[in-house]
Phi, psi and omega in degrees: 000142177258115186243132175253119173265121181245116190216154178277345180216147180203147181310140017277001173303142180256131178166168182295316180296317180304311180296317181300308183295319179300309183292320177298315180299316180299315180293323178294320177297318178300331179272005175097006179273154173267122182241129175242126177255129173247122184216175179287141173248210178263181180285347187288298181195166175282137176219160185245144171209158178248123181236111178049043178085358180263127174279123184239123174250119177260103188277136181312130179228116181253109183285066184260113180285141015263000187223068179295333184286326178295317179294316179299323180301323179300314182289323178295316179301315180300316180296311181299322177294319180293330177275358178058028180049038185279066180226162174269334177199161176240132180246112179272141178230116178088170187262336191275059183228140170282118190252356181307313181298329180291313184280351173278354176265172179261011183285146173293144184235130172253136175240131175248121175275122182258002182175209188288154176287155175295340177300329181288347179300333182304325185262001183268149181279139180275121182240341180225164178297317179302314181294324178299316179295316178299319180295323177296328182269008189302324180294318176296314182296325178293323176297321177298315177304313181301318179297318179300313181298315184288325190258345179290143180283324181227134177248130175229162176219154184273354179202165177296319181294322177296317178296319180295318176298317179302312180295317185296313185280342184239005179048052183279129176258341182288164177288138172242117179279134176268120177236097184295155176300140179277170178232130177282101185286349173284329181270316181257089182246126179295145177292159182291328182266000000 
C-alpha cells in the first residue's frame, strides 16, 4: 500500500506528533508499505530525503504573517501534483495543515487528532511569538479543523480526552476510533527485578 503521511512536524522536530508519525511510518515500511511523509520545511525551498526507507518531502514554509498557511498550501499543491497523487490513502496528523489540496483529490483520508482543538486557544496563555501568531490565526485554523472533521473518511484520536475535546468543539456524531500511542518495547524494556 502507498501511504502519504501529511504532518506539520517530523524529526528532527521534537514533539509528540513528530515522534508518532516517525515511528508509525517506520513500522509501516518494515511491513512492506511505501510511506511518503509531507511536512514543513524551511523558507528556502522544498527538498527530499530518504530516512530509514521513508520518503520525506520537507515543503517550503514561509512564516509570513498574516497567512503562512495559504502560502504553504501553494507549495503543497505543487508537490502533490508532481507526485500525481500516487497514493492509496492520505493520513493527516494535527490541525495546522493546509488541507485543500488533500480534499480536492479522490483519495480516502484518515485524520488523527493528537490533542486539543484550536478552539481551546482562547483560554491559553501566550508565551512565545509563534504561539501569539497561532492565537491570532485561531479563527482561520478552526475553519480548517471543521473542514478536516467534515471531509475525512475516518477520524481517530490518540486518547479518550483528545476524542472528547474533538467531540465537544466540533459536535461530532460520527465514530472516533481511539488508537493509543504505541510503545517501542525494544527501547522501553522493564528490568527483570
